[in-house]
matplotlib code that plots the C-alpha trace (Angstrom):
import matplotlib.pyplot as plt

x = [-15.9, -13.5, -14.2, -13.2, -12.0, -15.0, -17.6, -15.7, -16.8, -13.9, -16.1, -13.8, -10.7, -10.2, -10.7, -7.6, -3.6, -1.2, 2.3, 4.3, 6.9, 4.1, 2.6, 6.3, 6.4, 3.1, 3.4, 6.6, 5.0, 2.1, 4.3, 6.0, 3.3, 0.2, -2.9, -3.1, -5.9, -9.1, -10.2, -13.6, -16.9, -20.2, -23.1, -24.6, -28.1, -26.7, -24.9, -21.5, -19.5, -18.2, -14.7, -14.6, -11.0, -8.5, -7.2, -3.8, -4.2, -6.5, -4.3, -1.4, -3.1, -4.1, -0.6, 0.3, -2.4, -4.0, -7.9, -9.5, -8.9, -10.2, -13.0, -14.9, -18.3, -20.4, -23.3, -23.5, -24.6, -22.1, -22.2, -22.1, -19.1, -16.9, -17.4, -16.5, -13.5, -12.0, -12.4, -10.7, -7.8, -7.6, -4.0, -2.7, -3.4, -5.2, -4.2, -6.6, -6.9, -7.8, -10.2, -11.8, -12.3, -14.1, -16.2, -17.2, -18.1, -20.4, -21.7, -22.6, -23.5, -25.3, -26.7, -25.2, -25.4, -22.4, -23.9, -24.4, -20.7, -19.6, -21.3, -20.0, -16.3, -17.0, -15.6, -16.9, -19.2, -15.9, -13.8, -16.0, -16.2, -12.7, -11.6, -14.7, -13.2, -9.7, -11.3, -13.3, -9.8, -7.3, -7.7, -8.8, -6.1, -3.4, -5.7, -5.0, -1.5, -1.9, -3.4, -1.2, 1.4, 3.4, 3.0, 2.9, 0.0, 1.6, 3.2, -0.2, -1.8, 0.9, 2.2, -0.2, -3.8, -2.3, -1.0, -3.9, -6.1, -3.7, -3.5, -5.1, -3.6, 0.3, -0.8, -1.7, 1.2, 3.8, 2.4, 2.4, 5.9, 7.1, 5.3, 7.3, 9.3, 8.4, 9.3, 10.1, 7.8, 10.8, 11.2, 7.7, 8.0, 11.4, 9.2, 6.0, 8.3, 10.2, 6.8, 5.3, 8.4, 9.4, 9.1, 6.7, 9.9, 11.0, 7.8, 7.7, 10.9, 9.9, 6.9, 8.7, 11.4, 10.9, 13.3, 16.2, 15.2, 15.9, 18.9, 20.4, 19.4, 20.7, 23.8, 23.5, 23.2, 26.1, 28.1, 27.2, 28.0, 31.5, 32.0, 31.4, 34.2, 33.6, 32.9, 30.3, 28.4, 28.4, 26.9, 24.6, 23.2, 23.0, 21.3, 18.6, 18.2, 17.1, 14.5, 13.2, 12.3, 11.0, 8.6, 7.4, 7.1, 4.5, 2.6, 2.2, 1.0, -1.6, -3.2, -2.3, -1.5, -4.6, -6.7, -4.8, -6.3, -5.0, -2.8, -1.2, -0.8, 0.7, 3.2, 3.9, 4.8, 7.5, 8.8, 9.3, 10.8, 13.7, 13.9, 14.7, 17.1, 18.8, 18.9, 20.4, 23.1, 23.6, 24.4, 26.0, 29.0, 28.9, 29.6, 32.5, 33.8, 33.7, 35.2, 38.3, 38.8]
y = [-6.1, -9.2, -11.4, -14.9, -15.5, -17.6, -14.7, -12.5, -12.0, -11.1, -10.8, -7.2, -8.7, -8.6, -4.7, -4.2, -4.9, -6.4, -5.2, -8.1, -5.8, -3.4, -7.0, -8.0, -4.9, -5.2, -8.7, -8.2, -5.0, -7.5, -10.0, -7.8, -5.3, -6.9, -5.8, -1.7, -1.1, -2.8, -3.7, -2.2, -4.3, -3.8, -6.1, -8.5, -10.1, -13.2, -12.7, -12.5, -9.1, -7.7, -6.7, -3.1, -2.1, -4.1, -6.9, -6.7, -6.9, -10.1, -11.8, -11.4, -11.9, -15.6, -16.3, -15.4, -18.0, -15.5, -16.8, -13.3, -10.1, -6.8, -5.0, -1.8, -2.1, 0.8, 0.9, 1.7, -0.1, -1.9, 0.6, 3.8, 1.7, 1.1, 4.8, 6.3, 3.7, 5.2, 8.6, 7.9, 6.3, 8.4, 9.8, 6.2, 7.2, 4.6, 3.8, 3.9, -0.2, -0.1, 3.1, 0.6, -2.9, -0.3, 1.3, -2.1, -3.8, -0.5, -0.3, -4.3, -5.3, -2.4, -1.0, 2.3, 4.2, 6.0, 9.1, 8.4, 7.1, 10.4, 12.6, 9.8, 10.5, 14.0, 13.5, 13.3, 10.6, 10.1, 9.3, 6.5, 5.0, 5.4, 3.6, 0.6, 0.3, -0.7, -3.4, -4.7, -4.7, -6.1, -10.0, -11.3, -13.5, -10.2, -8.6, -11.5, -10.8, -6.9, -7.7, -10.4, -7.8, -10.0, -7.0, -3.3, -1.2, 1.6, -1.4, -3.0, 0.4, 1.6, -1.9, -4.3, -2.9, -1.6, -5.0, -6.7, -4.2, -5.5, -8.9, -10.4, -13.8, -12.4, -10.4, -14.0, -15.6, -13.0, -12.7, -16.7, -16.5, -13.9, -16.3, -16.9, -13.6, -9.9, -7.9, -4.1, -1.6, -0.8, -4.5, -5.1, -1.6, -3.1, -6.4, -4.3, -2.1, -5.0, -6.7, -3.8, -3.3, -6.6, -9.3, -12.6, -14.3, -11.8, -12.0, -15.7, -15.5, -12.7, -14.6, -17.9, -17.1, -13.2, -13.5, -14.7, -12.0, -9.6, -10.6, -10.7, -7.0, -6.1, -7.7, -6.0, -2.8, -3.2, -3.9, -0.5, 1.1, -0.3, 0.6, 4.6, 6.4, 8.5, 11.7, 9.9, 8.5, 12.0, 13.3, 10.4, 10.6, 14.8, 13.9, 11.4, 14.2, 16.6, 14.2, 13.3, 17.1, 17.9, 14.6, 15.9, 19.7, 18.3, 16.2, 19.3, 21.0, 18.9, 19.5, 15.9, 17.4, 19.5, 16.0, 14.4, 13.4, 15.5, 12.5, 12.5, 16.3, 15.7, 12.8, 15.2, 18.0, 16.4, 14.3, 17.9, 19.2, 16.3, 16.3, 20.3, 19.9, 17.0, 19.4, 22.3, 19.8, 18.9, 22.3, 23.4, 20.7, 21.2, 24.5, 23.9, 21.6, 23.0, 26.3, 24.0, 22.9]
z = [28.6, 28.6, 25.6, 24.1, 20.7, 19.6, 20.7, 18.1, 13.9, 11.8, 9.2, 8.1, 8.6, 4.7, 4.6, 6.0, 4.7, 6.6, 7.5, 8.7, 10.5, 12.3, 13.7, 14.6, 16.9, 18.0, 19.1, 21.3, 23.0, 24.1, 25.3, 27.3, 28.6, 28.0, 26.1, 26.9, 24.4, 23.9, 20.3, 19.0, 18.6, 17.6, 18.8, 16.4, 16.7, 16.8, 19.7, 18.3, 18.6, 15.3, 15.2, 13.7, 14.8, 16.6, 13.8, 14.3, 18.2, 17.6, 15.7, 18.0, 21.0, 19.5, 18.7, 22.2, 23.2, 25.9, 26.8, 26.6, 25.6, 26.2, 23.9, 23.9, 22.3, 20.5, 20.3, 16.4, 13.4, 11.7, 9.0, 11.0, 13.3, 10.0, 8.9, 12.2, 12.9, 9.4, 10.2, 13.8, 11.8, 8.9, 10.2, 9.1, 5.5, 3.9, 0.6, -2.3, -2.3, 1.3, 0.9, -2.3, 0.1, 2.5, -0.1, -1.7, 1.5, 2.0, -1.4, -1.2, 2.3, 3.5, -0.2, 0.3, -2.9, -4.8, -3.9, -0.4, 0.0, -1.9, 0.9, 4.2, 2.5, 1.6, -2.0, -5.7, -7.2, -9.5, -6.6, -5.6, -9.3, -9.7, -6.3, -7.0, -10.1, -8.5, -6.8, -10.1, -12.1, -9.5, -9.8, -6.2, -6.0, -6.1, -3.9, -1.2, -1.5, -1.0, 2.1, 3.3, 3.0, 0.4, -2.2, -1.6, -2.1, -4.3, -6.4, -7.1, -8.1, -10.0, -12.1, -11.4, -12.1, -16.0, -16.1, -15.1, -17.5, -20.4, -19.9, -16.8, -17.4, -17.3, -14.2, -12.1, -13.6, -12.5, -8.9, -8.4, -10.0, -6.8, -4.3, -1.3, -1.6, -1.0, -4.3, -3.5, -5.7, -7.6, -8.7, -9.8, -11.6, -13.6, -14.3, -15.8, -17.8, -19.2, -19.8, -21.5, -23.7, -24.1, -26.9, -26.7, -26.0, -23.3, -21.7, -21.4, -19.5, -17.4, -16.3, -15.9, -13.3, -12.7, -10.0, -12.3, -14.7, -12.4, -11.1, -15.1, -15.3, -11.9, -13.5, -16.3, -14.9, -12.7, -15.6, -17.4, -14.2, -14.2, -17.6, -16.9, -15.5, -12.0, -14.3, -16.1, -12.8, -11.5, -14.7, -15.0, -11.7, -12.1, -15.3, -13.6, -10.6, -13.1, -15.1, -11.8, -11.2, -14.3, -14.2, -10.6, -11.8, -14.3, -12.1, -9.5, -12.6, -13.1, -10.0, -8.5, -5.1, -4.7, -5.0, -2.0, 1.3, 4.1, 5.8, 2.1, 1.6, 5.3, 4.2, 0.6, 2.6, 5.0, 1.8, 0.2, 3.4, 3.5, -0.4, 0.1, 2.8, 0.6, -2.4, -0.7, 0.9, -2.6, -4.2, -1.0, -1.5, -5.4, -4.9, -2.5, -4.4, -7.9, -6.2, -4.8, -8.1]

ax = plt.figure().add_subplot(projection="3d")
ax.plot(x, y, z, "-o")
ax.set_aspect("equal")
plt.show()
């Protein structure tokens, strides 16, 4: 079917985070080839069509100022449509925050119990509780930055949730001070680590200008590297690699891999494949260089 934009209800747009680079590529593709895949909608009693899948396409087609867009209407309830759409795109590997947003919507809007959600997602009730806790502990202002693609979901999960638990106000100040530029997961991790170990004065300076703090920290790191000779740098790199290996082994022994979703397990297998190749190349080159020496 062909629909106009005013006929669309975008109430579930907030369930997905944005990826600016992917949206740029999609915009270029739609501009060149037009809409190839219809969006998915379900009918609403008020005559509008609730979008279930295709929010990136809707935004891109709006930007291109087209008059109508193609849609497929599923003859399902909104709750069933959301669950089916999630299953169909499970290969993309939803992160815990996106899972939490969907669970919160199904739990709040459609009154599905935690037991029912656990059954529908084929997970434990504990898994549902942990995901729901994420959106309760992470301030809405930070969640909006994650949805908008300004903050990576991984960084929010690993660093900003613990920071918000410890000091909600400081978490909000940090994110506000980072506005306008996208901080990498490594940078947010460095800021969280400095906040965790810093004095009251250090935290005050960090929250006032985190970008200045990161620049100073990077300059100090480079100065330290310059002071090291080539042999010391090599030994330091190997020591860091050993530490990462030991930490990863510990996490695997804790059973983390067994609790991953299948898309996450596939990503882990691919990452391990690349890591194995890198380690084998390192050992082969080291053997060659050491024997030549």
